[in-house]
C-alpha positions in Angstrom: -5.2 -94.1 -8.0 -1.6 -94.0 -6.3 0.4 -97.0 -4.6 0.2 -95.9 -1.5 -3.8 -95.4 -2.0 -4.3 -98.3 -3.2 -2.1 -99.7 -0.3 -3.7 -97.5 2.1 -7.2 -99.1 1.7 -5.8 -102.9 1.2 -4.5 -102.3 4.9 -8.2 -100.5 6.1 -9.9 -103.6 7.4 -13.7 -103.9 5.5 -16.6 -103.4 8.1 -18.6 -106.2 8.9 -22.2 -105.8 8.1 -25.3 -107.9 9.0 -24.8 -109.9 5.2 -21.9 -111.3 6.9 -23.0 -112.5 10.1 -25.9 -113.6 8.4 -24.2 -115.4 5.3 -21.5 -117.3 8.3 -24.9 -118.5 10.0 -25.9 -120.1 7.7 -29.3 -118.0 7.6 -31.4 -115.5 5.2 -31.0 -111.8 5.8 -34.0 -111.4 7.3 -33.0 -114.2 10.0 -29.8 -112.5 10.8 -31.7 -108.9 10.9 -34.5 -110.1 13.4 -32.1 -112.2 15.7 -29.3 -109.6 16.7 -32.8 -107.0 16.8 -35.1 -109.3 19.0 -38.0 -107.9 16.6 -39.8 -111.4 15.1 -39.7 -114.8 15.3 -36.4 -116.9 15.1 -36.1 -120.6 16.3 -33.5 -121.0 19.0 -31.1 -122.8 16.4 -30.8 -119.9 14.4 -30.5 -117.5 17.3 -27.8 -119.2 18.9 -25.8 -119.9 15.3 -25.9 -115.8 14.6 -25.4 -114.8 18.0 -21.9 -116.8 17.9 -21.4 -116.0 14.0 -21.6 -111.7 15.3 -19.5 -112.7 18.4 -16.7 -114.5 15.4 -17.0 -112.0 13.2 -16.7 -109.1 16.1 -19.7 -107.5 14.7 -21.6 -104.3 15.6 -24.3 -102.5 14.5 -23.9 -99.5 12.3 -25.3 -97.0 14.9 -26.3 -94.4 11.9 -28.5 -97.1 9.8 -30.2 -98.2 13.2 -31.1 -94.7 13.5 -32.0 -94.0 10.1 -34.2 -97.8 10.7 -35.9 -96.3 13.8 -36.2 -93.2 14.1 -34.4 -93.4 17.2 -30.4 -92.3 18.1 -29.9 -94.0 21.4 -28.8 -91.0 23.1 -30.4 -88.8 25.9 -29.3 -85.1 26.3 -28.7 -83.5 29.6 -28.0 -79.8 30.6 -27.2 -78.4 34.2 -26.1 -75.1 35.1 -22.6 -75.3 36.6 -20.6 -79.0 35.5 -17.7 -77.7 38.8 -20.6 -78.3 41.1 -19.6 -81.4 42.5 -24.1 -81.7 43.7 -24.3 -82.1 39.8 -21.6 -85.0 39.6 -23.7 -87.3 41.4 -26.2 -86.4 40.1 -25.4 -86.9 36.4 -24.0 -90.2 37.6 -27.0 -91.8 38.6 -28.5 -90.3 35.6 -26.1 -92.2 33.6 -26.4 -95.1 35.5 -29.7 -95.4 34.7 -29.8 -94.7 31.0 -27.0 -97.4 30.3 -29.3 -100.2 31.3 -31.5 -99.6 29.2 -28.9 -98.7 26.1 -28.9 -94.9 26.1 -25.8 -93.0 25.9 -25.6 -89.9 27.4 -24.2 -86.6 26.3 -23.9 -83.6 29.3 -23.8 -80.1 28.2 -23.3 -76.5 30.2 -25.4 -73.8 30.3 -23.4 -71.7 32.2 -26.8 -70.9 33.9 -27.4 -68.4 31.1 -31.3 -68.9 29.4 -29.2 -68.0 26.1 -26.9 -71.0 25.9 -29.8 -73.3 27.2 -31.7 -72.3 24.4 -28.6 -72.5 22.0 -27.5 -76.2 23.5 -31.3 -77.4 23.5 -31.6 -76.4 19.9 -28.3 -78.0 18.7 -29.6 -81.5 20.9 -32.4 -81.4 19.0 -30.6 -81.0 15.5 -28.6 -84.3 17.1 -31.9 -85.7 17.3 -31.5 -87.1 21.0 -34.6 -89.2 22.0 -34.7 -86.9 24.9 -33.8 -84.0 27.2 -33.0 -83.5 30.8 -33.1 -79.9 31.5 -31.8 -78.7 35.3 -32.3 -75.6 36.8 -30.9 -72.0 34.6 -31.4 -68.5 35.4 -34.9 -68.2 33.9 -37.5 -71.4 34.3 -40.5 -70.2 31.6 -42.8 -73.3 31.9 -44.3 -72.1 28.4 -40.4 -73.0 26.8 -40.9 -76.3 28.3 -44.1 -76.7 26.5 -43.0 -75.9 23.1 -39.8 -78.2 23.2 -41.8 -81.1 24.6 -43.9 -80.7 21.8 -41.7 -83.0 19.3 -39.4 -84.7 22.1 -39.4 -86.5 25.1 -38.2 -83.5 28.0 -37.9 -84.0 31.7 -37.3 -80.4 34.3 -34.6 -81.6 37.1 -35.6 -79.3 40.3 -37.3 -75.8 38.4 -40.7 -74.8 36.4 -42.3 -77.5 34.2 -45.5 -75.9 34.4 -49.2 -78.1 34.6 -48.5 -79.9 31.6 -44.9 -81.3 32.0 -42.9 -83.7 33.5 -40.2 -83.1 36.2 -38.1 -84.3 39.5 -38.6 -81.4 42.3 -36.8 -81.5 45.9 -38.6 -80.3 49.0 -36.5 -77.0 49.6 -39.7 -75.6 51.2 -39.5 -78.1 53.9 -35.9 -78.3 54.1 -35.6 -74.2 54.7 -38.7 -74.3 56.8 -37.0 -77.2 59.0 -33.3 -75.1 59.2 -35.0 -71.8 60.5 -37.3 -74.0 63.1 -33.5 -75.5 64.2 -32.1 -72.1 64.5 -35.3 -70.5 66.5 -35.4 -73.5 68.4 -32.0 -72.7 69.6 -32.8 -69.3 70.2 -31.9 -67.0 66.9 -34.3 -64.4 65.8 -31.5 -63.1 63.1 -30.8 -65.3 60.3 -29.8 -64.4 57.5 -30.9 -66.6 54.5 -28.6 -66.9 51.3 -30.2 -69.0 48.5 -30.2 -68.6 44.4 -32.4 -65.8 42.8 -36.3 -66.4 44.2 -37.2 -66.4 40.2 -35.6 -69.7 40.3 -38.1 -72.9 41.6 -35.7 -73.9 44.9 -34.5 -70.4 45.6 -38.1 -69.6 45.5 -39.4 -72.4 48.3 -36.6 -71.8 50.7 -37.9 -68.2 50.7 -41.5 -69.5 51.6 -39.9 -72.0 54.1 -38.0 -69.6 55.9 -41.0 -67.0 55.7 -43.2 -69.0 56.9 -41.1 -70.3 59.9 -40.4 -66.9 61.3 -44.3 -65.6 60.5 -45.1 -68.9 63.2 -43.2 -67.9 65.9 -43.9 -64.2 65.5 -40.6 -62.8 64.2 -40.8 -60.6 61.9 -39.1 -60.9 58.2 -36.0 -58.5 58.1 -35.8 -57.9 54.2 -31.9 -57.2 54.4 -31.1 -60.8 55.7 -32.6 -62.2 52.8 -29.8 -62.3 50.2 -31.1 -63.5 46.8 -28.8 -64.3 44.5 -29.0 -64.1 40.2 -27.2 -66.9 40.1 -26.2 -69.7 42.9 -23.0 -69.5 41.4 -22.0 -65.8 42.4 -19.2 -65.9 45.9 -21.2 -64.3 48.7 -18.1 -63.2 50.8 -19.7 -59.2 50.7 -23.2 -59.8 51.2 -22.1 -61.6 54.1 -19.0 -59.5 55.8 -21.5 -56.5 55.0 -24.1 -58.1 57.4 -21.9 -59.4 59.7 -20.4 -55.8 59.8 -24.6 -54.6 60.6 -25.9 -53.9 63.7 -27.9 -55.5 65.3 -26.3 -58.5 63.4 -27.4 -62.1 62.3 -26.4 -65.0 64.7 -27.0 -67.3 62.4 -26.9 -68.3 58.5 -28.4 -70.3 56.2 -26.7 -70.7 53.5 -26.7 -73.0 50.1 -23.0 -74.3 49.3 -20.8 -74.5 48.4 -19.9 -71.3 46.4 -22.4 -69.5 48.6 -21.0 -71.3 51.9 -17.6 -70.6 50.4 -18.3 -67.0 50.6 -19.9 -67.1 54.2 -16.9 -68.9 55.8 -14.6 -66.2 54.2 -16.7 -63.7 55.7 -16.9 -65.3 59.0 -13.2 -65.3 59.3 -12.2 -62.4 58.4 -14.8 -60.8 60.1 -13.6 -62.8 63.4 -16.3 -63.9 64.3 -15.8 -67.8 65.2 -18.6 -71.1 64.7 -20.9 -71.4 66.4 -19.8 -69.6 69.2 -20.4 -66.4 67.3 -22.5 -67.2 64.6 -24.7 -70.8 63.2 -24.6 -72.5 60.3 -27.2 -74.4 58.6 -25.9 -75.2 54.5 -27.9 -76.6 51.9 -26.8 -79.3 50.0 -24.1 -81.6 51.8 -21.2 -82.4 50.4 -17.3 -82.1 51.0 -17.0 -79.1 52.4 -19.8 -79.2 55.0 -18.3 -82.3 55.8 -14.6 -81.5 56.3 -14.9 -78.0 57.8 -13.8 -77.7 61.6 -16.2 -77.5 62.6 -18.8 -79.9 60.2 -20.9 -78.0 59.1 -25.1 -79.0 59.9 -26.8 -79.6 56.3 -30.3 -79.9 54.8 -29.6 -83.1 52.9 -31.3 -84.6 50.1 -30.4 -87.8 48.4 -29.0 -87.0 44.9 -28.3 -90.4 43.4 -31.9 -90.4 43.5 -32.7 -87.0 41.8 -30.6 -88.3 38.9 -32.6 -92.1 39.1 -36.3 -90.6 38.9 -34.9 -88.5 36.2 -34.1 -90.9 34.2 -36.9 -93.3 35.2 -39.6 -90.0 34.1 -37.4 -89.9 30.7 -37.5 -93.5 29.9 -40.9 -94.0 30.9 -41.7 -91.1 28.4 -40.3 -92.0 25.4 -40.8 -95.9 25.5 -44.3 -93.9 25.9 -43.9 -91.7 22.7 -44.5 -94.3 20.6 -41.9 -92.9 18.3 -40.9 -89.1 17.7 -43.1 -86.5 17.8 -45.2 -87.9 20.8 -43.7 -86.9 23.5 -46.7 -83.7 24.3 -49.0 -86.6 24.2 -47.3 -88.6 27.6 -49.1 -86.6 30.3 -47.9 -85.0 33.5 -45.0 -87.0 35.3 -43.9 -85.7 39.1 -41.3 -87.3 41.3 -41.0 -85.4 44.9 -38.5 -85.9 46.9 -37.8 -84.7 50.8 -35.2 -83.4 52.2 -33.3 -84.4 55.9 -31.2 -82.3 58.3 -28.2 -83.5 59.2 -27.0 -82.1 62.7 -23.1 -81.6 63.3 -21.0 -78.9 65.4 -21.9 -75.8 63.4 -24.9 -74.4 65.1 -25.6 -72.8 69.1 -27.5 -70.8 70.9 -26.9 -67.2 70.0 -24.3 -65.4 72.1 -26.9 -63.3 74.0 -28.5 -66.2 75.1 -25.9 -68.0 76.6 -23.9 -65.7 78.4 
């Protein structure tokens, strides 16, 4: 060993171990372990002595050793389709805050709305031995895939299909689209375009169903050309909206998913020379900065994003807690939370031009 190597080792402080804490507290190693892990009977005096020693020595448990001993990692994985989506930011923050209160760290991954990428990330998280997974929507939602993953890992689906035995959080997108369409019908609109995510995904499918039911109740035939379900909610819908606004008869109202689909629709209305709400009424599905700050402010179908994240974390924590260790996740039973939507009325809706002239 060279002198440089010896000096480098000499300058590196030795890691404080639980043995050092026990020695400083004047207790046995077992007592120190029980005190630090709150895992067994310890006198108040010994507990206080260990806590003081740990603080004085700046003792930090070895996470690898803890993981080997307990069979858990203290880490949860969360996958979403688009980290750039501002709606996800609020959900992720709520999940993280709830998990932190229970001592869990969170690792977030981006699937880019790709099933292959999702499966790759799930496999990576499993190999890293996360204690549980929260999975957001993806391009192909197979309940059997979630069932397979949940055989040895706690899994919570977030606004996606999870089958008869899985657990998850759903937003009532059917009711949201139904009420939005009813509101426009009440204003006199019958040519209402719906621009949403792919109908293969649960949120898109529910919105299309709600839209159809609302029209049917008023005796309005569904014009299939007005239903534009993108393969990905991340695709800008400028060209679709421009084509619709150039058609005859054109739609007099749009219900569109935000933020990117909404951006495409707004761009199309400007380029085609139509003004909101004089020529075209707009309702955004999902509230945020764009619908709030746009002029005129855009009426929105909203839901509590923080509640979505908190509910997903709560369900996952219960699943982890009731699993009695790894490999028990599939025995915990179905848990589901369903959240409602609400309409936030702003300035973007008015009777259609033919009704107001």
